[in-house]
N, C-alpha and C positions, 0 to 999 in steps of 0.2 A: 563597453561595460559588460563584465561577465555576469550571467544570470546565476542566482543562488540555486543550488541543487540539493536534493534530499535523497538519501539512500533508504529505501523501504525494504524491509525483510519480513517475510511471512514466518511467524514463529509458532503459530497454533494452527491446527487442522481446521479446515472448513466443513468437515463432516458434522452434521447436526446443526449447522447454522442456517439462517434464513436464506432463501434463494436470492434475494436482492443483495445480501452481503456477499454471497459467493460470486455474483455477477460483478460486484464492485472490486473484489480481489482480482478477478480476471481482467477487469478494466484497468487496473493498476499494472498489469503485465506480470503478475505473480502466478506461478503454476504450482509447483510442489512445495512441500515444507522446506524451509530454509532457503528458498529462492529469493534473490534480491534484484532490485532495479534501481538505477539512478534516474530520478525524474526532476524536471524543472519545477521550482517552487512557484506554483500558481494557486489562486483561490480555489480553482476546480479540483486540483490535486489535494489540497489541504482538506477540502470538504469530504473527498473520498476517503482520505486517511482517517479523518475524525469519525466517519461512519463505522469503520472496521478497526478502530484503535485497539480493541481487545485481542485482535489477531496478529497485529504487526508491530514492529519496532521501527523507529525513525531516527536517523542521525543526519547531521549536516555534512556535506562533502566539501 
């Protein structure tokens, strides 16, 4: 059974955001603006995305 995957893209700068939000973005594997990662859809990843939802866009792969 294939696991569901999410494509997460950083669309806003982390400059001026909280340190914990910057750490969350790095934890998702995002570096610069418009960088993307394909991640497995888990509750942990969903929680991280929800925390920084104003900085990223998410689409299903």
